[in-house]
Structure formats: C-alpha cells, structure tokens
C-alpha positions as CSV (number, residue, x, y, z in Angstrom):
1,M,-60.6,137.7,-27.9
2,L,-60.8,134.0,-28.8
3,F,-59.6,132.8,-25.4
4,P,-58.3,134.5,-22.2
5,Y,-54.8,134.2,-20.9
6,T,-54.1,132.6,-17.5
7,Y,-52.5,135.2,-15.3
8,V,-49.1,134.0,-14.1
9,P,-47.7,135.6,-10.9
10,H,-44.1,136.6,-11.0
11,T,-41.6,138.6,-9.0
12,M,-41.8,141.3,-11.7
13,E,-45.1,142.3,-10.1
14,K,-42.9,143.9,-7.3
15,M,-42.3,146.9,-9.6
16,Q,-46.0,147.7,-9.6
17,E,-46.0,147.2,-5.8
18,F,-43.0,149.6,-5.6
19,I,-44.9,152.2,-7.7
20,D,-48.0,151.7,-5.5
21,F,-45.8,152.4,-2.4
22,I,-44.2,155.5,-4.1
23,F,-47.6,156.9,-5.1
24,F,-49.5,156.4,-1.9
25,K,-46.8,156.4,0.8
26,V,-44.4,158.9,-0.6
27,W,-45.9,161.2,-3.2
28,C,-49.4,161.5,-1.6
29,K,-47.8,162.2,1.8
30,A,-45.5,164.9,0.4
31,P,-47.5,168.0,1.5
32,G,-46.1,169.1,4.9
33,N,-43.7,166.1,5.0
34,G,-40.4,167.9,4.4
35,G,-37.9,167.5,1.6
36,F,-37.3,164.4,-0.4
37,R,-35.0,161.9,1.3
38,L,-34.2,158.2,1.4
39,E,-35.8,157.8,4.8
40,L,-39.2,158.1,3.1
41,F,-38.6,154.5,1.9
42,D,-37.7,153.0,5.3
43,S,-40.9,150.9,5.5
44,N,-40.1,149.2,2.2
45,A,-36.7,147.7,2.5
46,E,-36.4,146.3,-1.1
47,L,-37.5,149.5,-2.7
48,K,-35.1,151.5,-0.4
49,E,-32.2,149.3,-1.4
50,M,-33.0,150.0,-5.1
51,M,-33.3,153.7,-4.4
52,E,-30.0,153.7,-2.6
53,A,-28.3,151.9,-5.5
54,F,-29.6,154.6,-7.8
55,F,-28.6,157.5,-5.5
56,Y,-25.1,156.3,-5.0
57,G,-24.6,154.7,-8.5
58,D,-24.2,156.3,-11.9
59,T,-26.5,154.8,-14.5
60,Q,-28.8,156.6,-16.9
61,G,-31.8,154.4,-16.0
62,G,-31.1,154.8,-12.3
63,D,-31.0,158.6,-12.7
64,F,-34.2,158.5,-14.7
65,F,-36.1,156.6,-11.9
66,Y,-34.7,158.4,-8.9
67,G,-34.9,161.9,-10.5
68,H,-38.5,161.4,-11.5
69,V,-39.6,160.1,-8.2
70,E,-37.9,163.1,-6.5
71,G,-39.3,165.6,-9.0
72,I,-42.9,164.3,-8.7
73,Y,-42.6,164.3,-4.9
74,S,-41.8,168.0,-5.1
75,Q,-44.8,168.7,-7.3
76,F,-47.1,166.7,-5.1
77,A,-46.0,168.7,-2.1
78,T,-48.0,171.7,-3.5
79,L,-51.3,169.8,-4.0
80,T,-54.4,170.3,-1.9
81,P,-56.2,167.4,-0.1
82,S,-59.0,167.4,-2.8
83,Q,-56.4,167.3,-5.6
84,L,-54.6,164.4,-3.9
85,D,-58.0,162.5,-3.5
86,Q,-58.7,163.0,-7.2
87,L,-55.3,161.7,-8.2
88,K,-55.7,158.7,-5.9
89,Q,-59.0,157.9,-7.5
90,W,-57.5,158.1,-11.0
91,Y,-54.6,155.9,-10.1
92,Q,-56.8,153.2,-8.6
93,A,-59.2,153.3,-11.5
94,N,-56.5,153.1,-14.2
95,N,-55.0,150.1,-12.5
96,D,-58.2,148.1,-12.1
97,I,-57.9,146.7,-15.7
98,E,-60.7,144.2,-15.4
99,K,-63.3,146.8,-14.4
100,V,-62.0,149.2,-17.0
101,C,-62.6,146.5,-19.6
102,A,-66.1,145.9,-18.2
103,N,-66.8,149.6,-18.5
104,D,-67.8,149.7,-14.9
105,P,-69.5,153.1,-14.3
106,A,-68.0,153.3,-10.8
107,V,-64.5,153.3,-12.3
108,G,-63.6,156.8,-13.5
109,I,-60.6,156.3,-15.7
110,I,-58.4,159.1,-17.0
111,R,-56.3,159.5,-20.1
112,Y,-53.2,161.6,-20.5
113,K,-55.0,164.4,-22.4
114,D,-57.3,164.8,-19.4
115,L,-54.4,164.7,-16.9
116,F,-52.6,167.3,-18.9
117,A,-55.6,169.6,-18.9
118,A,-56.0,169.3,-15.2
119,Y,-52.3,169.4,-14.2
120,P,-50.2,170.7,-17.2
121,V,-46.8,170.5,-15.5
122,L,-47.3,167.5,-13.2
123,G,-49.0,165.6,-16.0
124,K,-46.0,165.9,-18.3
125,T,-43.7,164.8,-15.6
126,I,-45.9,161.8,-14.7
127,A,-46.1,160.9,-18.5
128,S,-42.3,161.0,-18.8
129,F,-41.9,158.7,-15.8
130,F,-44.6,156.1,-16.5
131,R,-43.9,155.9,-20.2
132,G,-40.3,155.1,-19.4
133,L,-40.9,152.5,-16.7
134,Y,-41.4,149.6,-19.1
135,D,-38.2,150.0,-21.0
136,K,-35.3,147.5,-21.3
137,S,-32.8,150.3,-20.4
138,F,-34.4,150.5,-17.0
139,L,-35.7,147.0,-16.4
140,G,-32.3,145.6,-17.4
141,L,-30.4,147.5,-14.6
142,A,-28.8,145.2,-12.1
143,A,-30.3,147.0,-9.2
144,V,-33.8,146.4,-10.7
145,K,-33.3,142.8,-11.7
146,T,-32.0,142.0,-8.3
147,Q,-35.3,143.0,-6.8
148,I,-37.9,141.9,-9.4
149,G,-36.2,139.4,-11.8
150,D,-36.3,139.9,-15.5
151,I,-38.7,139.8,-18.4
152,A,-37.1,136.7,-20.1
153,D,-37.9,134.6,-17.0
154,H,-41.4,136.0,-16.8
155,N,-41.9,135.1,-20.5
156,K,-40.7,131.6,-19.9
157,Q,-43.0,131.0,-16.9
158,F,-45.9,132.7,-18.8
159,F,-45.7,130.5,-21.9
160,T,-45.1,127.4,-19.8
161,V,-48.7,127.9,-18.6
162,N,-50.2,129.6,-21.6
163,N,-49.1,127.1,-24.2
164,A,-51.9,127.2,-26.7
165,G,-49.4,128.2,-29.3
166,K,-51.7,130.7,-31.1
167,C,-52.3,134.4,-30.5
168,P,-55.5,134.8,-28.5
169,F,-56.3,138.1,-30.2
170,C,-56.5,136.7,-33.7
171,G,-56.1,132.9,-33.6
172,L,-54.2,133.1,-36.9
173,S,-50.5,133.7,-35.9
174,D,-48.3,131.3,-34.0
175,M,-46.8,132.6,-30.7
176,K,-43.1,132.2,-29.8
177,G,-43.0,130.0,-26.7
178,I,-40.5,128.3,-24.4
179,H,-38.7,126.6,-27.3
180,H,-37.8,129.9,-29.0
181,T,-34.8,132.1,-28.3
182,R,-36.9,135.2,-29.1
183,R,-40.1,136.3,-27.5
184,E,-43.3,138.1,-28.4
185,A,-43.8,141.7,-27.5
186,Y,-45.9,142.4,-24.4
187,D,-48.6,144.7,-25.5
188,H,-49.9,147.5,-23.3
189,Y,-53.6,146.6,-23.6
190,L,-54.6,150.0,-22.4
191,P,-52.0,151.9,-24.4
192,K,-49.2,153.4,-22.3
193,Y,-49.2,156.6,-24.4
194,R,-52.9,157.2,-23.6
195,Y,-53.3,156.0,-20.0
196,P,-51.2,157.1,-17.0
197,F,-50.2,154.9,-14.0
198,N,-50.4,151.4,-15.4
199,S,-47.5,151.0,-17.7
200,I,-45.8,148.4,-15.4
201,N,-49.0,146.6,-14.3
202,F,-48.8,143.1,-15.7
203,R,-52.6,142.9,-15.7
204,N,-52.3,145.4,-18.5
205,L,-49.4,143.6,-20.3
206,A,-50.4,140.8,-22.6
207,P,-48.2,139.1,-25.2
208,A,-49.6,139.5,-28.7
209,C,-48.4,138.4,-32.2
210,H,-46.7,141.0,-34.3
211,E,-49.6,141.4,-36.7
212,C,-52.0,142.1,-33.8
213,N,-49.6,144.3,-31.8
214,S,-47.7,146.2,-34.4
215,T,-49.8,146.1,-37.6
216,Y,-53.4,146.4,-36.5
217,K,-53.8,147.5,-32.8
218,L,-50.9,150.0,-32.6
219,S,-52.2,152.7,-30.2
220,K,-55.9,151.9,-30.6
221,D,-57.8,152.1,-27.3
222,P,-59.9,149.1,-26.4
223,A,-61.7,151.0,-23.6
224,Q,-62.7,154.1,-25.5
225,N,-63.4,155.3,-29.0
226,A,-64.7,158.5,-30.5
227,A,-68.2,157.7,-29.2
228,G,-67.0,157.3,-25.6
229,R,-66.4,154.4,-23.2
230,R,-67.0,150.8,-24.4
231,K,-66.6,147.3,-23.2
232,A,-63.6,145.2,-24.2
233,F,-62.5,141.7,-23.5
234,Y,-60.2,141.4,-20.4
235,P,-57.1,139.5,-21.4
236,Y,-57.0,137.6,-18.1
237,A,-60.6,136.8,-17.6
238,T,-61.3,133.7,-15.6
239,G,-63.9,132.3,-18.0
240,A,-63.8,131.5,-21.7
241,H,-65.9,133.6,-24.0
242,G,-67.0,130.9,-26.4
243,I,-66.7,133.0,-29.6
244,E,-68.9,131.9,-32.4
245,I,-68.1,132.7,-36.1
246,T,-70.3,132.0,-39.1
247,V,-69.0,132.4,-42.7
248,D,-71.4,132.9,-45.5
249,L,-70.2,132.9,-49.1
250,G,-72.0,135.0,-51.6
251,S,-70.3,133.2,-54.5
252,P,-69.9,129.4,-55.0
253,D,-66.8,130.1,-57.2
254,I,-64.0,129.3,-54.8
255,D,-61.2,130.4,-57.2
256,R,-62.7,133.9,-57.7
257,L,-63.8,134.5,-54.1
258,T,-63.1,138.0,-52.8
259,P,-63.7,139.6,-49.4
260,A,-66.8,141.3,-50.8
261,D,-68.3,137.8,-51.3
262,I,-67.9,136.9,-47.6
263,Q,-70.3,137.8,-44.7
264,L,-69.0,137.2,-41.2
265,T,-71.3,136.9,-38.2
266,F,-69.9,136.8,-34.7
267,G,-71.5,135.7,-31.4
268,P,-72.6,135.1,-28.8
269,A,-74.9,138.1,-28.3
270,A,-74.1,138.3,-24.6
271,V,-70.7,139.8,-25.4
272,H,-71.7,141.7,-28.5
273,E,-70.1,144.9,-27.4
274,E,-66.8,143.2,-26.5
275,I,-66.8,141.5,-29.8
276,E,-67.3,144.7,-31.8
277,T,-64.4,146.3,-29.9
278,W,-62.2,143.2,-30.5
279,K,-63.0,143.2,-34.2
280,E,-62.3,146.9,-34.6
281,V,-59.1,147.0,-32.6
282,Y,-57.5,144.0,-34.3
283,G,-59.0,144.4,-37.8
284,L,-60.6,141.0,-37.7
285,D,-63.2,141.4,-40.4
286,E,-60.4,142.2,-42.9
287,R,-58.1,139.5,-41.7
288,Y,-60.6,136.7,-41.5
289,K,-62.1,137.5,-44.9
290,A,-58.6,137.7,-46.4
291,K,-57.8,134.3,-44.9
292,C,-60.9,132.8,-46.5
293,C,-59.8,134.0,-49.9
294,D,-56.2,132.8,-49.7
295,V,-54.5,129.5,-50.6
296,D,-55.0,128.0,-47.1
297,A,-58.8,128.2,-47.4
298,K,-58.7,126.6,-50.8
299,D,-56.5,123.9,-49.3
300,W,-59.1,123.3,-46.6
301,L,-61.7,122.6,-49.2
302,E,-59.2,120.5,-51.2
303,Q,-58.7,118.3,-48.2
304,I,-62.4,117.4,-48.3
305,R,-62.1,116.4,-52.0
306,I,-59.0,114.3,-51.4
307,L,-60.6,112.4,-48.6
308,R,-63.5,111.6,-50.9
309,D,-61.3,110.6,-53.8
310,T,-58.7,108.7,-51.8
311,H,-60.6,107.2,-49.0
312,G,-64.2,107.3,-50.2
313,I,-65.3,109.6,-47.3
314,A,-68.3,111.7,-48.0
315,P,-67.8,115.4,-47.6
316,E,-70.4,115.6,-44.9
317,A,-68.7,112.8,-42.9
318,S,-65.3,114.6,-43.2
319,L,-67.0,117.8,-41.9
320,A,-68.5,115.9,-39.0
321,T,-65.1,114.6,-38.0
322,F,-63.6,118.0,-38.2
323,Q,-66.4,119.5,-36.1
324,Q,-65.4,117.0,-33.4
325,Q,-61.7,118.0,-33.7
326,T,-62.6,121.7,-33.5
327,A,-64.7,121.2,-30.4
328,K,-61.7,119.7,-28.7
329,D,-59.2,122.4,-29.8
330,P,-60.6,125.4,-31.7
331,V,-57.4,127.3,-32.0
332,A,-55.0,124.6,-33.2
333,N,-54.4,125.3,-36.9
334,S,-57.0,128.0,-36.7
335,N,-59.7,125.3,-36.6
336,F,-62.3,127.9,-35.5
337,L,-62.1,129.7,-38.8
338,K,-61.4,126.6,-40.9
339,L,-64.6,125.0,-39.6
340,A,-66.7,128.2,-40.1
341,F,-65.3,128.4,-43.7
342,L,-66.1,124.8,-44.5
343,E,-69.6,125.1,-43.1
344,G,-70.0,128.1,-45.3
345,C,-68.8,126.1,-48.3
346,Q,-71.4,123.4,-47.5
347,R,-74.2,126.0,-47.4
348,A,-73.0,127.5,-50.7
349,G,-73.3,124.0,-52.4
350,L,-69.6,123.3,-52.8
351,F,-69.9,120.0,-51.0
352,E,-72.5,118.9,-53.5
353,A,-70.1,119.8,-56.3
354,I,-67.4,117.7,-54.6
355,A,-69.7,114.8,-54.3
356,A,-70.5,115.1,-58.0
357,G,-66.8,115.1,-58.9
358,G,-66.3,118.9,-59.1
359,V,-64.1,121.5,-57.3
360,A,-60.9,119.8,-58.6
361,P,-57.5,121.6,-58.5
C-alpha cells in the first residue's frame, strides 16, 4: 500500500457497536436467560428502538435483521461455556483488523470454513447474517439511517479528509471524491465471504478503485494464502510506509519495450512481507510493468526530450527537478512510478541518447 488512509470516525460506527452489544450482551448470555424478547435490549436504547421498528414494521431488511438476531440467540442458548468462550475469542480476533494485518500470533482469527467445521448449523446462520449486514437494502432502511446515518455522508466526510485523489492500493487510478455524484466501492479488506463477524466494521472497510477492488483483488485474502498466515499492510496505519520502487530496463529500445524487459524491485526491506502480500493481492508487478510499456511512459520520456529541445534543459537537470516534485507529492500523476521509470531510462542510457539528439517521436 503506497500510503495509509486516515480513519474518519462517523455515526455509522454505531452499527458495529450494536453488533458488539448483540453478540456479547444478548447472544452470549442466551443460555439460561429465557426466550428471545425485546427487553433484552433495554440497556441500549438506540438499538432497542431499531429492533422495535423492525418488530412492529414490515420491511424485508427489517425482517432479515430481527429474524437472524432471534434465530442466532436460540442457537447460542444451547452452547456450553467453553463454546461461548471460543466464539468470543474468534469474534474479538476477527475485529482487531490491525493485529490481524500484523499477523500477531496472539490473535487467533477464524475463517468461515473453520466456523462451518466447528458449528455447521450455527456457522451458516452467522454467515447469512453477517454477509447481509453491509447491504444497501438493509443500510438504506429508515429505521437504520435514523440511528447510524448513511454511507453517502460517510463517503463525503471520508474523502474530505482523505483527499490525495489516487487509490492508495495502486497509485494509478483516480478516486472519486467529494466533487463526484458517484462514489467508490468500500472494499472489505478481509473478505466478508471468508471472515465472519467484521462485515460492518469500518476498520475493515476501505475505498478502493475499481481495478483494485473488482479486477485484481476480488476475494483474495491479504491475511492468509495457501502457505498460511502472512503480514499485510493495515489500511488505517498511523505511519506512512515509504514504499521504494526501482525500475530496471533490460532493453534500451523504448518503442519495443515489453514487460519481460522490465525488472521491478520494491522496498524497504523492513516491510518486505507486507509488500509481497500487497503485490500479489493487487497484481502490481503486472500493472506497473504494463504502465511502463504504454503510451504514458513513452510520454514521460518524451517530456524530457521536449524540455531539452525547447528550453535547453539537460535531461539530468529535468530529472533532478522531477525528483524534487516527487518527494513533495509521490502519488500525484503517479509520480512514484514515473520517477522510477525515468531513473531506469537514465541507467539504460536513454538520457545519453536524448542529449545526442535521439529518442525522437
């Protein structure tokens, strides 16, 4: 991840608070606590008001929520204390997104396939509930919006703060911000079809460009692959990562450059594992190499030639100026990759060719 998002608090976080209350104060207290009833929510007035609206109202989304909360309560009522403790631990672990990303050994996460193996019936009911929580047919209900607000307002506040304008997962695509009437999709960083309990946790929801979200990442799991657990960048980390990219060109012929001619090296070494996860999940080797072979990259080099021909600025001087610009804002215009590519062109001898009057269009 090229840079982390700043987390923006919003009233929509109340839904996660409601789910926390339901899990710990209602479901986990179900054994020996009698039948399901609205009085179970007395200590959470806002949630009770929403549950009452669903109980007395007639909406598909309201029936979905109320019915699942009641059904899961009945299934929790049959669990033993040790089973409840296990589910509590899984719930807490899956919602500590930062520690999951850090691959903290003390955080024992669980995926749906493991939940289904341990609790076949309960697991499927939980999956149906949590996978349906982040859905416009539910979040758009008046009874829900009254309590937590809506995603459009969250999006506006989010991009008022996070206004870099580029997708932090690739740095190539522009992001729709506060001046757009459409919005980017919020990606479930830990995929909601793989992980229970965190589908409405906004620490696990991060806007991503269409290419990152819907073309490359899809349902890939940043926290785990076939080899097991792994580290991943946390989208809301409090410090920047300072990603370093080096582009080496195996061919000096810019017009016939192919991905096979390009070698990418990423750093720093301190976050090597996170970088490898990031590259694999978002297909960055392929995408960055393709960018270096397309017309934009040729234009980057052409700008160096034009500055020499029109203004008499030596290629090395143009590069030095651009290095200063990139240090100030590495993601504007994908400067981070443009600089790495131009430095690769310099090492490949293309600046010498420009100085000698070559590399013409």
